[in-house]
C-alpha positions in Angstrom: 9.0 -5.0 21.0 6.1 -3.2 22.9 4.3 -1.7 19.3 2.0 0.6 21.2 4.8 2.5 23.4 6.8 2.8 19.3 3.9 3.9 17.8 3.3 6.4 20.1 6.7 7.9 20.1 6.6 8.0 16.5 3.2 10.4 16.5 4.7 12.4 19.2 7.6 13.1 18.0 6.4 13.6 14.5 3.7 16.4 15.8 6.3 18.2 18.0 8.3 18.4 14.8 5.7 19.5 12.6 4.3 22.3 15.3 8.3 23.7 15.4 8.2 24.0 11.9 7.4 27.4 10.3 6.1 26.0 7.0 3.1 25.9 4.3 1.1 22.6 5.1 -1.1 21.2 2.0 -3.4 18.8 2.4 -5.4 16.6 0.6 -8.1 13.8 0.0 -9.6 11.4 -2.3 -10.8 8.2 -3.4 -10.8 5.6 -5.9 -13.3 3.0 -6.9 -11.8 -0.2 -8.1 -13.5 -3.4 -10.0 -11.5 -5.5 -7.2 -8.8 -5.0 -5.1 -5.4 -6.4 -6.4 -2.4 -5.8 -4.2 1.3 -6.3 -5.3 -0.2 -8.5 -7.5 -2.3 -10.6 -4.8 -5.8 -10.7 -4.4 -6.9 -8.7 -1.0 -10.3 -9.8 0.0 -9.5 -13.0 1.8 -11.4 -15.8 4.3 -11.4 -16.2 7.4 -8.4 -18.7 7.2 -6.3 -15.8 5.1 -6.8 -17.4 1.9 -7.2 -14.7 -1.0 -9.8 -14.6 -3.3 -11.3 -11.8 -6.3 -13.7 -10.3 -4.5 -15.9 -7.5 -5.1 -15.3 -4.2 -6.5 -13.7 -1.6 -3.6 -13.6 2.1 -2.6 -10.4 3.4 -1.7 -10.1 6.6 0.3 -7.3 8.8 1.0 -5.7 11.8 3.0 -2.2 13.6 3.2 -0.6 16.2 4.8 2.3 17.7 3.8 4.9 20.4 5.6 8.3 20.8 3.9 9.9 17.2 3.7 7.3 15.0 5.8 4.3 14.0 4.5 1.8 12.2 6.3 -1.6 10.3 5.6 -3.7 7.5 5.4 -5.0 4.8 2.8 -8.0 2.0 3.5 -10.0 -0.1 1.5 -13.8 -1.1 2.5 -15.2 -3.9 -0.1 -18.7 -3.2 -1.5 -19.4 -7.1 0.4 -17.3 -6.3 3.6 -15.2 -8.7 3.4 -12.2 -6.2 3.9 -11.7 -3.4 6.0 -8.4 -1.9 6.0 -6.9 1.3 7.1 -3.2 1.9 7.0 -1.3 4.8 7.7 2.0 6.1 7.1 5.0 8.7 7.1 7.3 9.7 4.9 10.5 11.8 4.8 11.5 13.6 1.2 15.2 13.3 0.9 15.6 14.5 -2.4 14.1 14.4 -5.6 15.0 10.9 -6.3 15.2 9.4 -2.4 12.4 9.5 0.1 11.8 7.0 2.9 8.5 5.5 4.2 6.8 3.8 7.3 3.5 2.0 6.7 1.5 0.8 9.1 -1.1 -2.0 7.9 -4.7 -3.1 9.0 -5.8 -5.5 7.4 -8.2 -6.0 9.7 -8.4 -10.2 9.6 -9.0 -11.5 12.7 -12.5 -11.1 14.2 -13.0 -9.2 17.4 -9.6 -8.1 17.4 -9.1 -4.0 18.6 -7.6 -1.9 15.7 -5.9 -0.1 19.2 -4.2 -3.8 19.7 -0.5 -2.9 19.1 1.1 -6.2 21.3 0.7 -9.8 21.0 -2.0 -11.3 18.7 -2.0 -7.8 16.8 -3.1 -7.3 13.1 -1.1 -5.1 12.6 2.1 -4.7 10.0 5.3 -2.5 9.6 6.8 -1.9 6.9 10.2 0.5 5.8 10.4 1.6 2.0 12.8 2.6 0.1 11.6 4.9 -3.3 13.7 6.1 -6.2 12.7 8.3 -9.0 14.2 9.4 -11.9 12.6 11.0 -14.9 10.8 7.9 -15.9 11.9 5.3 -13.5 11.1 4.5 -10.0 11.6 1.8 -7.9 11.0 0.7 -4.4 12.2 -1.6 -1.7 9.8 -2.9 0.6 10.4 -5.0 3.6 7.7 -5.4 6.5 9.9 -5.4 9.8 7.2 -6.2 12.6 3.7 -7.4 13.8 1.8 -9.8 12.1 3.7 -10.8 9.6 4.7 -14.5 10.6 6.2 -17.8 9.6 4.5 -21.1 11.0 7.2 -21.0 13.5 5.9 -17.9 15.1 9.5 -15.7 14.1 9.3 -12.5 11.6 9.0 -13.2 7.9 10.1 -10.3 6.9 8.4 -10.1 3.6 10.1 -7.9 1.4 8.8 -6.5 -2.1 10.8 -4.7 -5.2 8.7 -3.3 -7.4 10.0 -1.5 -10.8 8.4 1.4 -12.9 8.3 3.2 -16.7 6.3 5.5 -17.4 5.5 5.0 -20.9 3.9 8.5 -21.3 3.4 10.4 -19.0 -0.1 8.3 -18.1 0.9 5.1 -19.3 3.5 2.7 -17.4 4.5 -0.7 -17.2 5.0 -2.6 -14.1 7.3 -5.4 -12.8 7.7 -6.7 -9.0 8.7 -9.5 -7.0 8.5 -11.1 -3.9 12.9 -11.4 -2.2 12.0 -14.5 -0.1 9.8 -16.6 1.7 5.9 -15.0 3.0 3.4 -17.5 3.4 0.7 -14.7 4.3 1.4 -11.6 2.0 2.9 -13.0 -1.1 2.2 -16.8 -0.7 5.7 -17.6 -1.9 8.8 -20.1 -0.6 11.4 -18.2 -1.6 11.9 -15.5 -4.1 9.1 -14.9 -6.9 7.5 -12.6 -9.8 4.3 -11.8 -8.2 3.2 -8.3 -10.5 3.8 -7.7 -13.7 1.6 -5.3 -15.2 0.5 -2.5 -17.5 -1.5 0.5 -16.3 -3.4 2.9 -18.3 -5.1 6.0 -17.6 -7.3 8.5 -19.1 -9.8 11.8 -18.5 -13.2 11.4 -19.4 -14.5 14.9 -20.2 -17.8 15.7 -18.3 -17.5 19.7 -19.1 -15.9 22.1 -20.0 -14.3 22.3 -15.9 -14.2 18.8 -14.9 -12.7 15.8 -16.4 -12.4 12.2 -14.4 -9.8 10.0 -14.5 -10.4 6.5 -15.2 -7.5 4.0 -15.1 -7.0 0.1 -16.5 -4.6 -2.4 -14.8 -4.1 -5.7 -16.8 -2.3 -7.7 -14.3 -0.7 -10.6 -13.9 1.2 -13.7 -10.8 3.4 -15.5 -13.1 4.0 -17.3 -9.7 0.9 -17.8 -8.8 -0.4 -18.5 -12.4 -2.7 -15.5 -12.1 -4.1 -13.0 -14.6 -6.1 -9.9 -13.3 -8.1 -6.9 -15.1 -8.8 -4.1 -12.7 -10.9 -0.9 -13.8 -10.9 2.4 -11.8 -12.1 5.5 -11.5 -10.4 8.4 -9.2 -12.8 11.4 -7.2 
C-alpha cells in the first residue's frame, strides 16, 4: 500500500467535499498542559529503543475545523524535556448523535532522522480506524490500527486494537475502562487480551475572575496488565 497516495487522495477528497458544501464552518483551538503523558494506560515518553518511561510534563495543543457532519483536526504533544514530539491528524464523520467514525494518523516520531512526510517503507505513521458510540452518560470507542508502523516481530501488521468504555458519574466526572484486544508488542505492550486502562477523571473549574475560569483535572489511572498506577494533573487553556 502506498501511504503517500492514500493520504493525498484522502486530503483532496475531503477538500473537494468541503468546498462544495454550503454550511457554516466552526474553528476551535486550545491546549492542555499535563504533568505526564499517559495515553490509554501507556506512558508515551519513550527511550530510543521504544520502551515506555514515566516522563516530564507535556504541552498538548489542538485545532479543529467542523462543517456539517465532518470534523478535521490535529492534536500534538511536546515534552518539556523534548523526549517526544507527536503530531497527529484526524478526520471524523458524524452519522448521528450516537455514532461517529474517525480515521487517525498518528506520528510519535520515534525514529531519529526520519521525515514526517515518509509515508512509505520505514514510516513512523500509524493509521487507526475508530467507531465511537455515545448515549446519555455512556460512551464507547472501538479502535483498530490497520496500517503503518504498528508491526509484529515478523514484519506483519499487528492490528493493535483497543476498546474503551466511559461512564459519566456527573457532567464533569467519569470512570474509564480500556482493554487491548490482541497482541500488541509496541503500542499496548500486551501478548494478548489485557485490561490496560482503569481510571477516574475529575474536572473542576477554578474561578480566576468573574468572567474567566480555568478548567483543571486529575486522572487516577491504573494499568492492571503492567501493574502500574499513575496520577496525571492537567490544565486546559
